[in-house]
C-alpha positions as a Markdown table, in Angstrom:
| # | Residue | x | y | z |
|---|---|---|---|---|
| 1 | Met | 0.5 | 25.1 | -10.0 |
| 2 | Thr | -2.0 | 25.8 | -13.0 |
| 3 | Asp | -1.2 | 24.8 | -16.3 |
| 4 | Ala | -3.5 | 24.6 | -19.2 |
| 5 | Ala | -4.5 | 21.2 | -20.6 |
| 6 | Pro | -1.9 | 20.5 | -22.8 |
| 7 | Ser | -2.7 | 17.7 | -25.5 |
| 8 | Phe | -2.1 | 14.3 | -25.7 |
| 9 | Ser | -1.9 | 11.4 | -28.0 |
| 10 | Ala | -2.8 | 7.8 | -28.2 |
| 11 | Asp | 0.9 | 7.1 | -28.0 |
| 12 | Asp | 2.0 | 9.1 | -24.9 |
| 13 | Ala | -1.2 | 7.5 | -23.1 |
| 14 | Ala | 0.4 | 4.3 | -24.2 |
| 15 | His | 3.7 | 5.3 | -22.8 |
| 16 | Met | 2.0 | 6.5 | -19.8 |
| 17 | Arg | 0.3 | 3.1 | -19.2 |
| 18 | Ala | 3.7 | 1.6 | -19.4 |
| 19 | Ala | 5.2 | 3.8 | -17.2 |
| 20 | Leu | 2.5 | 3.0 | -14.5 |
| 21 | Ser | 2.8 | -0.8 | -15.1 |
| 22 | Leu | 5.9 | -0.8 | -14.0 |
| 23 | Ala | 5.4 | 1.4 | -10.7 |
| 24 | Arg | 2.4 | -1.1 | -9.6 |
| 25 | Arg | 5.3 | -4.0 | -9.8 |
| 26 | His | 7.0 | -2.5 | -7.4 |
| 27 | Leu | 4.1 | -1.1 | -4.5 |
| 28 | Gly | 4.9 | -2.9 | -1.3 |
| 29 | Arg | 8.9 | -3.1 | -1.9 |
| 30 | Val | 9.8 | 0.8 | -1.9 |
| 31 | Trp | 8.2 | 2.3 | 1.3 |
| 32 | Pro | 8.5 | 4.7 | 2.6 |
| 33 | Asn | 9.6 | 6.2 | -1.0 |
| 34 | Pro | 6.7 | 5.7 | -3.7 |
| 35 | Ser | 7.0 | 3.0 | -6.5 |
| 36 | Val | 7.7 | 5.3 | -9.7 |
| 37 | Gly | 7.9 | 3.8 | -13.3 |
| 38 | Cys | 9.7 | 5.5 | -16.3 |
| 39 | Ile | 9.9 | 4.8 | -20.0 |
| 40 | Val | 12.5 | 6.9 | -22.2 |
| 41 | Val | 11.3 | 7.2 | -26.0 |
| 42 | Lys | 13.2 | 8.4 | -29.1 |
| 43 | Asp | 11.9 | 8.7 | -32.5 |
| 44 | Gly | 9.2 | 6.4 | -31.3 |
| 45 | Gln | 11.0 | 3.9 | -29.8 |
| 46 | Val | 11.4 | 2.5 | -26.2 |
| 47 | Val | 15.0 | 3.0 | -25.3 |
| 48 | Gly | 14.9 | 3.0 | -21.6 |
| 49 | Arg | 13.1 | 1.8 | -18.8 |
| 50 | Gly | 13.1 | 2.1 | -14.6 |
| 51 | Val | 11.1 | 1.7 | -11.6 |
| 52 | Thr | 11.7 | 2.7 | -8.0 |
| 53 | Ala | 14.0 | -0.3 | -6.5 |
| 54 | Pro | 13.2 | -2.5 | -3.8 |
| 55 | Gly | 14.3 | -0.4 | -1.0 |
| 56 | Gly | 13.0 | 3.0 | -2.4 |
| 57 | Arg | 16.6 | 3.4 | -4.4 |
| 58 | Pro | 18.0 | 4.3 | -7.2 |
| 59 | His | 14.4 | 5.9 | -8.2 |
| 60 | Gly | 12.9 | 4.9 | -11.5 |
| 61 | Glu | 14.4 | 8.4 | -14.1 |
| 62 | Pro | 18.1 | 7.3 | -13.3 |
| 63 | Gln | 17.9 | 4.1 | -14.2 |
| 64 | Ala | 15.7 | 4.7 | -17.2 |
| 65 | Leu | 18.4 | 6.9 | -18.1 |
| 66 | Ala | 21.3 | 4.9 | -17.8 |
| 67 | Gln | 19.5 | 2.3 | -20.2 |
| 68 | Ala | 18.9 | 4.4 | -22.6 |
| 69 | Gly | 22.6 | 6.2 | -22.5 |
| 70 | Asp | 23.0 | 8.9 | -24.9 |
| 71 | Ala | 19.9 | 8.0 | -26.7 |
| 72 | Ala | 18.1 | 10.2 | -24.0 |
| 73 | Arg | 19.5 | 13.4 | -25.6 |
| 74 | Gly | 16.3 | 14.6 | -27.1 |
| 75 | Ala | 14.2 | 11.8 | -26.3 |
| 76 | Thr | 10.7 | 11.9 | -24.5 |
| 77 | Val | 10.6 | 10.7 | -21.2 |
| 78 | Tyr | 7.1 | 9.7 | -19.1 |
| 79 | Val | 7.1 | 9.3 | -15.6 |
| 80 | Ser | 4.2 | 8.2 | -13.2 |
| 81 | Leu | 5.1 | 10.8 | -10.5 |
| 82 | Glu | 7.0 | 14.3 | -10.7 |
| 83 | Pro | 10.6 | 13.9 | -10.5 |
| 84 | Cys | 12.0 | 14.6 | -7.2 |
| 85 | Asn | 13.8 | 18.0 | -6.9 |
| 86 | His | 15.7 | 17.7 | -3.7 |
| 87 | His | 19.0 | 16.2 | -2.2 |
| 88 | Gly | 18.6 | 13.3 | 0.2 |
| 89 | Lys | 20.6 | 10.0 | -0.5 |
| 90 | Thr | 20.7 | 10.6 | -3.8 |
| 91 | Pro | 20.9 | 13.4 | -6.4 |
| 92 | Pro | 17.3 | 14.5 | -7.8 |
| 93 | Cys | 15.9 | 12.8 | -10.8 |
| 94 | Ser | 15.3 | 16.8 | -12.0 |
| 95 | Glu | 19.3 | 17.2 | -12.5 |
| 96 | Ala | 19.5 | 13.8 | -14.2 |
| 97 | Leu | 16.8 | 14.8 | -16.3 |
| 98 | Ile | 18.2 | 17.9 | -17.3 |
| 99 | Glu | 22.1 | 17.0 | -17.8 |
| 100 | Ala | 20.7 | 13.8 | -20.1 |
| 101 | Gly | 19.2 | 16.4 | -22.3 |
| 102 | Ile | 15.9 | 15.4 | -22.6 |
| 103 | Ala | 13.6 | 17.1 | -24.7 |
| 104 | Arg | 10.3 | 16.9 | -23.2 |
| 105 | Ile | 8.9 | 15.1 | -20.0 |
| 106 | Val | 5.3 | 14.2 | -19.7 |
| 107 | Val | 4.5 | 13.8 | -15.9 |
| 108 | Ala | 0.9 | 11.9 | -14.7 |
| 109 | Cys | 0.3 | 13.9 | -11.2 |
| 110 | Glu | 2.4 | 16.4 | -9.0 |
| 111 | Asp | 4.2 | 15.1 | -6.1 |
| 112 | Pro | 2.3 | 16.5 | -3.2 |
| 113 | Asp | 5.7 | 15.8 | -1.0 |
| 114 | Pro | 6.4 | 19.6 | 0.4 |
| 115 | Arg | 10.0 | 18.8 | -1.1 |
| 116 | Val | 9.1 | 18.6 | -4.2 |
| 117 | Ser | 5.4 | 19.6 | -4.9 |
| 118 | Gly | 6.3 | 21.2 | -8.6 |
| 119 | Gly | 9.6 | 22.5 | -7.8 |
| 120 | Gly | 10.3 | 19.7 | -10.0 |
| 121 | Ile | 8.5 | 20.5 | -12.8 |
| 122 | Arg | 9.5 | 24.0 | -12.5 |
| 123 | Arg | 13.2 | 23.3 | -12.4 |
| 124 | Leu | 12.5 | 21.2 | -15.6 |
| 125 | Arg | 10.8 | 24.4 | -17.1 |
| 126 | Glu | 13.5 | 26.8 | -16.2 |
| 127 | Ala | 16.1 | 24.4 | -17.9 |
| 128 | Gly | 14.4 | 24.9 | -21.1 |
| 129 | Ile | 12.5 | 21.4 | -21.1 |
| 130 | Gln | 9.0 | 21.0 | -22.2 |
| 131 | Val | 6.6 | 19.4 | -19.8 |
| 132 | Asp | 3.4 | 18.5 | -20.0 |
| 133 | Val | 1.4 | 17.5 | -17.0 |
| 134 | Gly | -1.6 | 15.2 | -16.3 |
| 135 | Leu | -2.0 | 12.2 | -18.5 |
| 136 | Cys | -4.1 | 9.3 | -16.9 |
| 137 | Ala | -3.6 | 11.4 | -13.4 |
| 138 | Glu | -6.4 | 9.6 | -11.8 |
| 139 | Glu | -4.6 | 6.1 | -12.6 |
| 140 | Ala | -1.4 | 7.6 | -11.2 |
| 141 | Gln | -2.9 | 8.9 | -7.9 |
| 142 | Ala | -4.8 | 5.3 | -7.3 |
| 143 | Val | -0.8 | 3.6 | -7.8 |
| 144 | Asn | 0.2 | 6.5 | -5.4 |
| 145 | His | -2.7 | 6.4 | -3.1 |
| 146 | Gly | -1.0 | 5.0 | 0.0 |
| 147 | Phe | 2.4 | 7.3 | -0.4 |
| 148 | Ile | -0.4 | 10.6 | -1.2 |
| 149 | Thr | -2.2 | 9.5 | 2.0 |
| 150 | Arg | 1.3 | 9.2 | 4.2 |
| 151 | Ile | 2.1 | 12.6 | 2.8 |
| 152 | Leu | -0.8 | 14.7 | 3.2 |
| 153 | Lys | -3.1 | 12.8 | 6.2 |
| 154 | Gly | -0.2 | 11.8 | 8.2 |
| 155 | Arg | -1.4 | 7.7 | 7.7 |
| 156 | Pro | -1.1 | 5.2 | 5.4 |
| 157 | Gly | -3.6 | 4.1 | 3.1 |
| 158 | Val | -6.1 | 1.4 | 4.5 |
| 159 | Thr | -7.1 | -1.8 | 2.6 |
| 160 | Leu | -9.6 | -4.0 | 4.8 |
| 161 | Lys | -9.5 | -7.5 | 3.0 |
| 162 | Leu | -12.7 | -9.6 | 4.1 |
| 163 | Ala | -13.3 | -13.0 | 3.4 |
| 164 | Thr | -16.8 | -14.4 | 4.1 |
| 165 | Ser | -19.7 | -16.0 | 2.8 |
| 166 | Leu | -22.8 | -14.8 | 0.6 |
| 167 | Asp | -24.1 | -13.1 | 4.0 |
| 168 | Ala | -21.1 | -11.9 | 5.4 |
| 169 | Arg | -19.9 | -14.8 | 8.2 |
| 170 | Val | -16.4 | -15.3 | 8.6 |
| 171 | Ala | -16.6 | -18.7 | 10.9 |
| 172 | Thr | -19.8 | -20.9 | 11.7 |
| 173 | Ser | -21.1 | -20.4 | 15.2 |
| 174 | Thr | -18.4 | -23.4 | 16.6 |
| 175 | Gly | -15.7 | -21.4 | 15.1 |
| 176 | His | -15.1 | -23.0 | 11.6 |
| 177 | Ser | -13.8 | -21.1 | 9.2 |
| 178 | Gln | -10.9 | -23.4 | 7.1 |
| 179 | Trp | -11.5 | -22.5 | 4.1 |
| 180 | Ile | -14.9 | -20.5 | 3.1 |
| 181 | Thr | -13.3 | -19.1 | 0.0 |
| 182 | Gly | -11.8 | -21.0 | -2.6 |
| 183 | Pro | -7.9 | -21.3 | -3.9 |
| 184 | Asp | -8.6 | -18.6 | -6.2 |
| 185 | Ser | -9.6 | -16.2 | -3.4 |
| 186 | Arg | -6.6 | -17.3 | -1.0 |
| 187 | Ala | -4.1 | -16.7 | -4.2 |
| 188 | Arg | -5.2 | -13.2 | -5.0 |
| 189 | Gly | -5.2 | -12.6 | -1.1 |
| 190 | His | -1.5 | -13.4 | -1.4 |
| 191 | Leu | -0.8 | -11.0 | -4.3 |
| 192 | Leu | -2.7 | -8.0 | -2.1 |
| 193 | Arg | 0.1 | -9.3 | 0.8 |
| 194 | Ala | 2.9 | -8.7 | -1.9 |
| 195 | Asn | 2.0 | -5.2 | -2.8 |
| 196 | His | 1.5 | -3.7 | 0.6 |
| 197 | Asp | 3.9 | -2.6 | 2.8 |
| 198 | Ala | 2.4 | -4.1 | 6.1 |
| 199 | Ile | -0.2 | -6.2 | 7.2 |
| 200 | Leu | -2.2 | -6.0 | 10.3 |
| 201 | Val | -3.8 | -8.4 | 12.2 |
| 202 | Gly | -5.5 | -8.4 | 16.3 |
| 203 | Ile | -3.8 | -10.6 | 18.8 |
| 204 | Gly | -7.0 | -12.6 | 18.7 |
| 205 | Thr | -6.2 | -14.1 | 15.1 |
| 206 | Ala | -2.3 | -14.3 | 16.0 |
| 207 | Leu | -3.4 | -16.4 | 19.4 |
| 208 | Ala | -6.5 | -18.1 | 17.3 |
| 209 | Asp | -4.8 | -19.0 | 14.2 |
| 210 | Asp | -0.7 | -18.5 | 14.9 |
| 211 | Pro | 0.2 | -17.1 | 11.1 |
| 212 | Glu | 3.0 | -16.6 | 9.2 |
| 213 | Leu | 0.9 | -13.8 | 7.7 |
| 214 | Thr | 3.7 | -14.0 | 4.5 |
| 215 | Cys | 3.4 | -14.1 | 0.4 |
| 216 | Arg | 3.3 | -17.8 | -0.6 |
| 217 | Leu | 3.0 | -17.1 | -4.2 |
| 218 | Pro | 5.3 | -18.9 | -7.0 |
| 219 | Gly | 8.1 | -16.5 | -7.3 |
| 220 | Leu | 6.7 | -14.1 | -4.8 |
| 221 | Glu | 8.3 | -15.8 | -1.5 |
| 222 | Ala | 10.5 | -12.7 | -0.9 |
| 223 | Ala | 8.0 | -10.2 | -1.3 |
| 224 | Asn | 6.9 | -10.7 | 2.6 |
| 225 | Pro | 5.2 | -7.7 | 4.4 |
| 226 | Val | 6.2 | -6.1 | 7.6 |
| 227 | Arg | 3.9 | -8.4 | 10.0 |
| 228 | Ile | 1.9 | -6.4 | 12.4 |
| 229 | Val | -0.3 | -7.2 | 15.6 |
| 230 | Leu | -2.3 | -5.3 | 17.4 |
| 231 | Asp | -0.9 | -6.8 | 21.3 |
| 232 | Ser | -1.9 | -4.4 | 23.9 |
| 233 | His | -0.5 | -6.2 | 26.8 |
| 234 | Leu | 2.0 | -8.3 | 24.6 |
| 235 | Arg | 0.6 | -11.3 | 24.6 |
| 236 | Leu | 2.1 | -12.8 | 21.6 |
| 237 | Pro | 4.0 | -15.9 | 22.6 |
| 238 | Leu | 7.3 | -15.8 | 22.3 |
| 239 | Thr | 7.4 | -19.5 | 20.6 |
| 240 | Ser | 4.8 | -18.0 | 17.8 |
| 241 | Lys | 5.7 | -18.1 | 14.2 |
| 242 | Leu | 5.9 | -14.3 | 14.2 |
| 243 | Ala | 8.1 | -13.7 | 16.8 |
| 244 | Gln | 10.2 | -16.8 | 16.1 |
| 245 | Gly | 10.6 | -15.4 | 12.0 |
| 246 | Ala | 11.2 | -12.0 | 12.8 |
| 247 | Ala | 15.1 | -12.0 | 12.2 |
| 248 | Ser | 14.6 | -14.3 | 9.5 |
| 249 | Val | 11.1 | -14.8 | 7.7 |
| 250 | Ala | 10.0 | -10.9 | 7.7 |
| 251 | Pro | 9.9 | -7.8 | 10.2 |
| 252 | Thr | 7.4 | -8.1 | 12.9 |
| 253 | Trp | 6.3 | -5.3 | 14.8 |
| 254 | Leu | 3.8 | -5.0 | 17.8 |
| 255 | Val | 1.8 | -1.9 | 18.6 |
| 256 | Thr | 0.9 | -1.9 | 22.3 |
| 257 | Leu | 0.1 | 0.2 | 25.0 |
| 258 | Asn | 2.9 | 2.6 | 26.9 |
| 259 | Ser | 2.0 | 0.8 | 29.9 |
| 260 | Ala | 3.2 | -2.9 | 28.7 |
| 261 | Asp | 5.3 | -4.8 | 30.7 |
| 262 | Gln | 9.3 | -3.7 | 29.7 |
| 263 | Ala | 10.8 | -7.3 | 30.5 |
| 264 | Arg | 8.2 | -9.1 | 28.1 |
| 265 | Ala | 8.9 | -6.3 | 25.2 |
| 266 | Thr | 12.5 | -6.9 | 26.3 |
| 267 | Ala | 12.0 | -11.0 | 25.2 |
| 268 | Leu | 10.7 | -10.1 | 22.3 |
| 269 | Glu | 13.0 | -7.4 | 20.9 |
| 270 | Ala | 15.8 | -10.1 | 22.0 |
| 271 | Leu | 13.8 | -12.4 | 19.0 |
| 272 | Gly | 14.2 | -9.3 | 16.7 |
| 273 | Val | 10.5 | -8.4 | 17.1 |
| 274 | Arg | 10.0 | -4.3 | 17.3 |
| 275 | Ile | 7.8 | -2.5 | 19.8 |
| 276 | Leu | 5.8 | 0.2 | 18.8 |
| 277 | Arg | 3.9 | 1.7 | 21.9 |
| 278 | Val | 1.3 | 4.3 | 22.0 |
| 279 | Ala | -1.1 | 6.0 | 24.5 |
| 280 | Pro | -4.9 | 4.2 | 25.3 |
| 281 | Asp | -7.9 | 6.0 | 24.6 |
| 282 | Asp | -10.8 | 6.7 | 27.3 |
| 283 | Thr | -11.5 | 2.6 | 26.7 |
| 284 | Gly | -7.7 | 1.7 | 27.6 |
| 285 | His | -7.2 | 0.3 | 24.1 |
| 286 | Pro | -4.9 | 1.9 | 21.5 |
| 287 | Pro | -6.7 | 4.3 | 19.3 |
| 288 | Ile | -6.7 | 3.8 | 15.7 |
| 289 | Ala | -5.6 | 7.4 | 14.3 |
| 290 | Ala | -2.6 | 7.1 | 16.9 |
| 291 | Ile | -1.6 | 3.9 | 15.6 |
| 292 | Leu | -2.0 | 4.8 | 11.9 |
| 293 | Thr | -0.1 | 7.7 | 12.9 |
| 294 | Ser | 2.7 | 5.4 | 14.7 |
| 295 | Leu | 3.4 | 3.1 | 11.2 |
| 296 | Ala | 3.4 | 6.2 | 8.9 |
| 297 | Gly | 6.5 | 7.6 | 11.1 |
| 298 | Gln | 8.2 | 4.2 | 10.9 |
| 299 | Gly | 7.6 | 5.0 | 6.8 |
| 300 | Ile | 4.6 | 2.6 | 5.6 |
| 301 | Thr | 2.4 | 3.8 | 3.0 |
| 302 | Arg | 0.4 | 0.8 | 2.4 |
| 303 | Leu | -1.3 | -1.0 | 4.9 |
| 304 | Leu | -3.6 | -4.2 | 4.6 |
| 305 | Val | -5.7 | -4.7 | 7.7 |
| 306 | Glu | -6.6 | -8.8 | 8.1 |
| 307 | Gly | -7.5 | -9.1 | 11.4 |
| 308 | Gly | -11.0 | -10.4 | 12.4 |
| 309 | Pro | -14.2 | -8.8 | 13.0 |
| 310 | Thr | -12.6 | -7.2 | 16.0 |
| 311 | Val | -10.0 | -5.4 | 14.2 |
| 312 | Ala | -12.1 | -4.8 | 11.4 |
| 313 | Thr | -15.2 | -2.6 | 13.2 |
| 314 | Ala | -12.6 | -0.7 | 14.8 |
| 315 | Phe | -10.4 | 0.6 | 11.6 |
| 316 | Leu | -14.3 | 1.1 | 10.0 |
| 317 | Lys | -16.1 | 2.9 | 12.9 |
| 318 | Ala | -12.8 | 5.2 | 13.0 |
| 319 | Gly | -13.6 | 5.9 | 9.7 |
| 320 | Leu | -10.2 | 4.9 | 8.4 |
| 321 | Val | -10.5 | 2.5 | 6.0 |
| 322 | Asp | -9.7 | 3.4 | 2.4 |
| 323 | His | -10.4 | 0.6 | 0.2 |
| 324 | Ile | -12.3 | -2.7 | 1.1 |
| 325 | Glu | -11.1 | -6.1 | -0.7 |
| 326 | Trp | -14.0 | -8.7 | -0.2 |
| 327 | Phe | -13.9 | -12.1 | -1.3 |
| 328 | Arg | -17.2 | -14.2 | -1.1 |
| 329 | Ala | -18.3 | -17.7 | -1.5 |
| 330 | Pro | -21.1 | -18.9 | -2.8 |
| 331 | Met | -22.5 | -20.2 | 0.6 |
| 332 | Leu | -25.2 | -19.3 | 3.2 |
| 333 | Ile | -23.6 | -19.8 | 7.3 |
| 334 | Gly | -26.8 | -18.1 | 8.9 |
| 335 | Gly | -27.2 | -15.5 | 11.6 |
| 336 | Asp | -25.5 | -17.6 | 14.1 |
| 337 | Gly | -22.2 | -17.4 | 12.2 |
| 338 | Leu | -20.0 | -14.8 | 13.1 |
| 339 | Pro | -20.4 | -11.4 | 11.1 |
| 340 | Ala | -17.4 | -10.0 | 9.3 |
| 341 | Val | -18.4 | -6.7 | 10.8 |
| 342 | Gly | -19.5 | -6.2 | 14.3 |
| 343 | Tyr | -22.0 | -2.5 | 15.4 |
| 344 | Leu | -21.3 | 0.1 | 13.5 |
| 345 | Ser | -24.1 | 2.5 | 15.5 |
| 346 | Val | -26.2 | 3.1 | 12.6 |
| 347 | Glu | -29.5 | 4.0 | 13.5 |
| 348 | Tyr | -30.5 | 5.2 | 10.2 |
| 349 | Leu | -29.7 | 4.4 | 6.4 |
| 350 | Thr | -27.9 | 8.0 | 6.3 |
| 351 | Asp | -25.7 | 6.6 | 8.8 |
| 352 | Ser | -24.3 | 3.8 | 7.1 |
| 353 | Leu | -20.5 | 3.6 | 5.2 |
| 354 | Phe | -21.1 | 4.2 | 1.7 |
| 355 | Leu | -18.9 | 2.8 | -0.8 |
| 356 | Asp | -18.1 | 2.7 | -4.4 |
| 357 | Phe | -17.2 | -0.4 | -6.6 |
| 358 | Asp | -14.2 | -0.2 | -8.6 |
| 359 | Val | -14.0 | -4.1 | -9.8 |
| 360 | Ile | -16.0 | -7.3 | -9.5 |
| 361 | Leu | -15.1 | -10.3 | -10.6 |
| 362 | Arg | -15.4 | -13.7 | -10.4 |
| 363 | Leu | -12.4 | -15.8 | -9.1 |
| 364 | Gly | -13.2 | -19.5 | -9.4 |
| 365 | Ser | -16.7 | -19.9 | -7.8 |
| 366 | Asp | -16.3 | -16.8 | -5.7 |
| 367 | Leu | -17.1 | -12.9 | -6.1 |
| 368 | Trp | -14.3 | -10.3 | -5.7 |
| 369 | Thr | -15.2 | -6.8 | -5.3 |
| 370 | Thr | -12.9 | -3.9 | -4.4 |
| 371 | Thr | -14.5 | -0.9 | -3.4 |
| 372 | His | -13.5 | 2.7 | -2.0 |
| 373 | Ile | -15.2 | 4.4 | 0.8 |
| 374 | Lys | -17.3 | 7.4 | -0.5 |
């Protein structure tokens, strides 16, 4: 849908950024829905705030309207994503906004979901409400990147996390790796776990480290992502922390081949582990694209890849990484150390994977960079 560019005030921008800040709070806890922040303003005062609740419902708009009560009539609403316009388990947010008597709605960006896709905006305008679209659109699309990617590409948004020495090594020649980066970087890594729907590692990492893959930041202990292991032959031990905690700590899913042993799968399922089967590629491995399609089918929108070099390389070679969160410690391990990324079959510089820097910060003694693939 095409609109003439509306004029926004400094107050409009401040309220929309507040709505986006609300939306960021519940990233990783609302899948398969987007995390939507909503602010209701009457006579210059904020009278209602809401954000999509954990689990995906209720949405942000009805919560903000409920908080505003009668003050919503004649108010302005700022919402980080187009209000929904379809009946699901809850009535459409567009209907709630109309019934509340809102005078103006500022929408950061349209919802690409075919059930909405401009329909919410159109319905609001048909009801006589002024709707202005596009304020902080780029920020809103970044917040909703995983949801948008799942809708438009049929896969989650993928973030690759790397923790290395300055020369991009993840371990010494003997395999020693704990700890390369410092406590500040590790804390930031746990925050990444909290705001992603799922975290993925390979079976090699699962066997070597017996990890928990949980968020262990104070106050966020319950914000654990789904733990996913690429395990073609179901080698994850029944006694592992991941398997033992599947029913009590956080969901554990194994992505395996169609041919994986059913008796082994049944034993794991008895512990609460979920088995996702995919067909192999020509090399006998699960193709990364098929893995992501399967995860999107389960509702995953934001995937954090924390696996070792083999998994990182597979995702990069497949061209299916959107962002890289890279934590680098001020140390040199040398060429005999284990590289973070394996062979990418780059013969010429023009064949390289090119990145754009979004954030460059110092965390304690480490350097943290956030990049996106061009």
